[in-house]
C-alpha positions, 0 to 999 in steps of 0.5 A: 500500500506504501508503495501504491501511494508513493508511486501510483501518481507518477506511474500513471502520468507516465502512462498517459504519456506513453500511450500517445507516444506508442501511436505516434510510434506506430504512425511514425515508426522511423521516429519510434516511440521512445522519441515521442515519450521523450519528447511529450515528457520534456514538453510537461516537465515545464508546467508546474507539478505537485511532489506527490509525482515525482516518487513514481517518475523516478521509479519509472525511469529506474525499475520499470526501464529494468523491467522493460529490457527483461521482456524484450528478451522473449522476442530473441531467438537464439538458434536462428540469431546464431545460424544466420548472425555468426557469419557477421560476428567479425564485422559486429565485434569491429564496429562495436569495438570501434565505436567505444574507442572512438568515443572514449578517444573523442570525448577525453579530446573534446571533454563531453562528459564520460556518461554521455560518451558512453552512452553514445558508444554503446548505442551507436554500436550496439542497437540504438535506444534499446542499448542506452536504455540498458548501459544507463542503470549500469553506469547510474547515469542521470536523466539528462545524459539519457535524453541526451543520448537518445536524442543524438542517436535517434538523429543519426537514425533518422538520415541513415535510414534515408541516407543508405539505401542510396549510398548502398546503389552507388557502391554496388552491394547486393543484396546480402551485402547491403542487409550486412552494412545495414544490420551492422552500421545503422544504430536502431532497429526500425531505421534498419528495418526502414532502410532494408524495406526501401532496399527491398522494394527497389530490388523486388527481394527480401533477402536484404531486409531479412539479413539486416534483421537478423544482423541487427538482433545479433548485435542485441547480444551484445548488450549483456557482455558491454553492460557486465563489463561497464558495471565493472569498470564503472564500480572500479571508477567509483570504488573508494578502495581498489577491491570491487566485489562483484555481487554488488555490482552485477546488473541482474537485469541483464542476466534476467534479459539473458535468462528469457532469451533462453526461454523463448528459445527454447519454449517461445513456440509452445507459448503464445503469451510470450509473443506480446511480452516485447510489445509490453517491453516496448511500451514501458520503455515509452513509460521510462523515457516520458519520466526521463523526459520529465527529470530533464531541463530542456534549455539545458538539454538543448545548450549542451548538444553541440558536442554529444551530436558531433561524437555521434556522428563521428562514431557514426562515420567510422562504424559505417566505414569499418563495416564496408572495410571488413565486409570487402576483407571477407570477399562479402562486398 
């Protein structure tokens, strides 16, 4: 009862914002519900509100976000991902490593906040908003850092969805090559699907779309080792002693995400309701993004946005080039 009295108003507000955001996300999938939710939350952040909302808003931005990531695991079939995605493993490892190294190096040169650089690097290299949502609680990022990182990733998602099919045609990709490039070099799943669908419409074959989607899902699995590594490094960075207890920093929701993926792989076909769980998880992410928007200062976000955008551009360019180079090296393109 105490939990409800402390959190009900804030939870209801985030839910109310997530509903129109989810609807708008379906109408404009290239933008997506999380971005609409952040925008609506930011717009409402300037409206004075009672303190009774804050508990639920905080709970949604932290805990609901973690529960959402777990539910996304029920959309993963590990056998299918390993079957197709194993062919792209070297490219995926190369692009993820590139993004993380570049984001660290550029952030040091440009003096960008460590947490923003980490989130932009993770979001660029793994799976956009979902990766940011997973990494944020691990590194204990502020809501403003999350909102800024999501905004940067969204900007390049939209550009990539329109630009990649044109560049792919200029570069002379076949269906497999374009699917590999889109799946490894575009940040968010919605933009990968949009670019793949555009290519499929032009080529008359769904090969590129299917390949890009599965390669993208393979990238998503990198959430697990990256978050475990971030948990350890964050603890070392913030610890007062050199000794770090793994039990105290272990992001258990990532383990539950893996568990959900394993359950879905072996039992998903036997339980029809499993197919609804990822959709619920995506709606919960929209709720969490609404909460993050409500906790963010829009004016400050705009004033400090220049450097993170440049960082995102550099990461995105380097990932695209490394993906092309690796494909050429492996004789895919």
